[in-house]
C-alpha positions in Angstrom: -75.8 -16.2 53.9 -73.9 -18.2 56.5 -70.4 -19.6 55.7 -70.6 -23.4 55.0 -69.0 -25.7 57.5 -67.4 -27.7 54.6 -64.2 -26.8 52.8 -63.5 -23.1 52.5 -64.4 -21.6 49.1 -61.3 -20.3 47.3 -61.7 -18.0 44.3 -59.1 -18.2 41.6 -58.9 -15.2 39.3 -57.4 -15.4 35.8 -54.6 -17.6 34.8 -52.9 -19.3 37.8 -50.2 -22.0 37.7 -51.9 -25.3 37.0 -50.2 -27.0 40.0 -51.7 -24.4 42.3 -55.1 -24.7 40.8 -55.0 -28.5 41.2 -53.9 -28.3 44.8 -56.6 -25.7 45.6 -59.2 -28.0 44.0 -58.1 -30.9 46.1 -58.1 -29.1 49.4 -60.9 -26.5 49.0 -64.1 -25.7 47.1 -62.7 -24.0 44.0 -64.4 -21.3 42.1 -62.6 -20.0 39.0 -63.3 -16.9 37.0 -61.4 -15.5 34.0 -60.8 -12.0 35.5 -61.2 -10.1 38.8 -64.9 -9.1 38.1 -67.5 -9.9 40.8 -70.3 -9.7 38.2 -69.0 -13.1 37.0 -70.1 -14.7 40.3 -73.5 -15.5 41.8 -74.5 -13.8 45.0 -74.2 -17.2 46.7 -70.6 -17.6 45.6 -69.7 -14.0 46.5 -70.9 -14.7 50.0 -69.1 -18.0 50.2 -65.7 -16.8 49.1 -63.2 -16.8 52.0 -60.0 -16.7 50.0 -58.7 -15.4 46.7 -55.7 -16.7 44.8 -54.4 -14.8 41.8 -51.3 -13.4 40.0 -52.0 -9.8 41.1 -54.8 -7.5 39.9 -56.8 -7.3 43.1 -58.0 -3.8 43.8 -59.9 -2.3 46.7 -63.3 -2.5 45.0 -62.8 -6.2 44.3 -61.8 -6.8 47.9 -64.8 -5.0 49.2 -67.1 -7.2 47.0 -66.6 -10.2 49.3 -68.1 -9.9 52.8 -66.4 -13.0 54.2 -63.0 -12.7 52.6 -60.1 -13.6 54.9 -57.0 -14.0 52.8 -55.5 -13.2 49.4 -52.8 -15.6 48.3 -50.7 -13.8 45.6 -48.7 -15.9 43.2 -45.4 -14.1 43.0 -43.0 -12.1 45.3 -44.2 -8.8 43.8 -47.7 -7.8 45.0 -47.9 -4.1 43.9 -51.1 -4.9 41.9 -52.8 -6.1 45.1 -54.1 -3.3 47.3 -52.5 -4.7 50.4 -52.9 -1.5 52.4 -56.7 -1.6 51.9 -56.8 -5.4 52.6 -54.9 -4.8 55.9 -57.4 -2.1 56.9 -60.2 -4.5 56.2 -58.6 -7.3 58.2 -57.8 -9.4 55.2 -54.4 -11.2 55.1 -52.3 -10.9 51.9 -49.4 -13.4 51.3 -46.8 -13.6 48.5 -44.2 -16.1 47.5 -40.7 -14.8 48.5 -37.4 -16.8 48.8 -38.4 -19.7 46.5 -37.6 -17.7 43.4 -34.6 -15.6 44.7 -31.8 -17.7 43.3 -33.5 -18.3 39.9 -34.2 -14.5 39.4 -30.6 -13.7 40.5 -29.2 -16.2 38.0 -31.3 -14.7 35.2 -30.3 -11.1 36.2 -26.6 -11.9 35.9 -27.2 -13.8 32.6 -29.2 -10.8 31.2 -26.3 -8.5 32.2 -23.7 -10.7 30.4 -26.0 -11.2 27.4 -26.5 -7.4 27.1 -22.8 -6.5 27.5 -21.5 -9.2 25.2 -24.4 -9.0 22.6 -25.1 -12.7 22.8 -28.4 -12.6 20.9 -26.8 -10.7 18.1 -23.9 -13.1 18.0 -26.2 -16.1 17.9 -28.3 -14.6 15.1 -25.0 -14.0 13.1 -24.2 -17.7 13.3 -27.8 -18.9 12.5 -28.0 -16.6 9.5 -24.9 -18.1 8.0 -23.0 -14.8 8.3 -20.1 -16.3 10.2 -19.3 -18.5 7.2 -19.9 -15.8 4.6 -18.6 -12.7 6.3 -16.3 -13.8 9.1 -16.4 -13.4 12.8 -19.1 -11.4 14.6 -17.9 -7.9 15.6 -16.0 -7.4 18.8 -18.5 -6.4 21.6 -17.9 -2.7 22.5 -18.8 -3.4 26.1 -17.4 -5.9 28.7 -18.1 -6.7 32.3 -14.4 -6.2 33.0 -13.7 -3.1 35.1 -17.4 -2.3 35.6 -19.0 -0.7 38.6 -22.4 -2.1 39.4 -25.2 -0.2 41.2 -28.2 -2.2 42.5 -31.5 -0.4 43.0 -33.3 -2.5 45.5 -31.0 -4.5 47.7 -33.6 -7.0 49.1 -33.4 -10.8 49.0 -32.9 -10.9 45.2 -30.6 -7.8 45.1 -28.3 -9.4 47.7 -28.2 -12.7 45.8 -27.3 -10.7 42.6 -24.6 -8.8 44.5 -23.0 -12.0 45.9 -22.8 -13.5 42.4 -21.3 -10.3 41.0 -18.6 -10.4 43.7 -17.2 -13.5 42.0 -16.7 -11.5 38.8 -14.4 -9.0 40.5 -16.6 -5.9 40.0 -17.4 -3.3 42.6 -21.0 -3.2 43.9 -23.0 -0.3 45.4 -26.7 0.2 46.1 -29.6 2.5 46.8 -32.6 1.6 49.0 -34.8 3.8 51.1 -32.4 3.1 54.0 -29.1 1.3 54.4 -29.1 -2.5 54.8 -27.6 -3.8 58.0 -24.6 -6.2 57.7 -23.5 -5.4 54.2 -20.3 -3.7 53.1 -21.4 -2.4 49.7 -21.3 1.4 49.4 -24.7 2.9 50.1 -26.1 5.9 48.2 -28.9 7.9 49.7 -30.5 8.8 46.3 -30.9 7.0 43.0 -29.2 9.8 41.2 -26.1 9.6 43.5 -25.9 5.9 42.7 -26.3 6.4 38.9 -23.5 9.0 39.0 -21.2 6.7 40.9 -21.6 3.6 38.7 -21.7 2.7 35.0 -24.1 -0.2 35.3 -27.5 0.0 37.0 -29.4 -3.1 37.9 -33.0 -2.5 39.0 -34.7 -5.1 41.2 -36.9 -2.6 43.0 -40.5 -3.3 43.8 -43.3 -1.6 41.8 -45.8 0.9 43.1 -46.3 4.6 43.3 -43.0 5.2 45.2 -40.9 3.8 42.4 -43.0 4.6 39.3 -40.7 5.9 36.6 -37.9 6.4 39.1 -35.4 5.6 36.4 -36.1 8.6 34.2 -34.2 10.8 31.8 -32.2 12.4 34.6 -31.1 9.1 36.0 -30.1 7.8 32.6 -28.1 10.9 31.9 -26.3 10.5 35.2 -25.5 6.9 34.3 -23.5 8.1 31.3 -22.6 7.2 27.8 -21.0 4.0 28.8 -23.9 3.1 31.0 -26.0 -0.1 31.0 -29.4 -0.6 32.5 -30.7 -4.0 33.5 -34.2 -4.4 34.9 -35.7 -7.6 36.3 -37.8 -5.9 39.0 -40.9 -4.1 37.7 -41.4 -2.4 34.4 -43.2 0.5 36.0 -39.9 1.7 37.6 -38.6 2.8 34.2 -39.7 5.7 32.1 -39.8 3.6 28.9 -40.0 6.6 26.5 -37.0 8.2 28.2 -35.1 4.9 28.0 -35.9 4.5 24.3 -34.7 8.0 23.6 -31.5 7.5 25.7 -30.6 4.4 23.8 -31.3 6.0 20.4 -29.3 9.1 21.0 -26.4 7.5 22.9 -27.2 8.9 26.3 -26.5 5.3 27.6 -24.9 2.4 25.8 -27.3 -0.5 26.3 -30.2 -2.0 28.2 -31.4 -5.5 29.1 -35.1 -5.7 30.2 -37.1 -8.6 31.4 -40.1 -6.5 32.6 -42.2 -3.8 31.0 -44.8 -1.3 32.2 -47.8 -2.7 30.3 -47.1 -6.4 29.9 -47.3 -8.2 27.6 -47.2 -5.1 25.4 -43.7 -3.7 24.7 -43.4 -0.1 23.3 -42.4 -0.1 19.6 -39.8 2.5 20.5 -38.1 0.0 22.7 -38.4 -2.7 20.1 -36.7 -0.4 17.6 -34.1 1.0 20.0 -30.5 -0.2 19.4 -28.3 -2.2 21.8 -31.1 -4.0 23.7 -31.8 -7.5 25.0 -35.6 -7.8 25.6 -37.1 -10.9 27.4 -40.8 -11.8 28.0 -40.7 -11.7 31.9 -38.9 -15.0 32.3 -36.7 -14.4 35.3 -38.4 -17.0 37.5 -39.8 -19.0 34.6 -38.3 -22.4 35.2 -40.5 -25.5 35.9 -39.0 -26.1 39.3 -39.2 -22.5 40.5 -42.7 -21.9 39.3 -43.9 -25.1 40.9 -42.2 -24.1 44.2 -44.0 -20.7 44.0 -47.3 -22.5 43.3 -46.7 -24.7 46.4 -46.0 -21.8 48.7 -49.0 -19.9 47.4 -51.3 -22.8 48.3 -49.4 -23.7 51.5 -50.4 -20.2 52.7 -54.0 -21.1 52.2 -53.7 -24.5 53.8 -51.9 -23.0 56.9 -54.5 -20.1 57.1 -57.5 -22.5 57.2 -55.7 -25.1 59.2 -53.2 -23.6 61.7 -55.0 -20.2 61.3 -51.8 -18.3 60.4 -50.1 -17.3 57.2 -46.7 -18.5 56.3 -45.5 -15.4 54.3 -47.6 -12.4 55.1 -46.7 -9.2 53.4 -45.7 -6.3 55.7 -48.9 -4.4 55.2 -51.0 -7.2 56.6 -48.6 -8.7 59.1 -50.9 -7.5 61.9 -54.0 -9.4 60.6 -55.1 -12.3 62.7 -57.5 -15.1 61.7 -60.9 -14.8 63.4 
């Protein structure tokens, strides 16, 4: 089947931000399916699809199902659930939505750190349950940000924004990446274990994928120490959740604040039961202005690709791909 000379056909898989869906429908021929399953499409639509837009979940087999696919516009800065390496090998562009969510996620990361250290959810519950009036003040929080040393695992755009915010609190900052970051003065540690041993607070903003899967394990948590605090607003897969639940229960570390989990939206019961935790339902970028900006950048990549024939924010694995 030849590609139509009309508007390009864009396939939307699963739940995508409503603003993005609206804009795609206005600019392109929109086809929407509930999940990434080519059996839900007719042969005619499979042949017509030139673009896919989704919130992750695009594997190699799904990419291969579309002979005329040119671009995958991922909603979100993280794209570990898109097989970008395979897409690049097939000459398919992959884009994401960096920068527009950096400040929002950095704000939430610091808020989660403070909430975890000062037990803000517990203090609020104390008030709402009437216990302040009946029993007196909420307990003194055992932990404080004062005097803490912070280690950041993943000093990318968001990690740097978090580090700059933490400077204002007068705490020391160090980091671990695959390699040192040019132009920063924070202490660099070549391994995650070295970082964990050097700090008492570990903030994870590392990307997901095989390279970081369960990187924060029992060994890292033990190195963090009994006064240690773990904050994760990166990807849930970077943490061994069983090891973390055990470390919280037996006092290997002091507390944890998590916004992401390995198998969302499901949270292990062991973590729900673990003491000294603040658990959030992946809300780091979840404000109306930020999610709308992400939706706009997602669609702007499609508009640019089919107009100017170039992507605005290609991921590194497909930066070499050119529009035919």
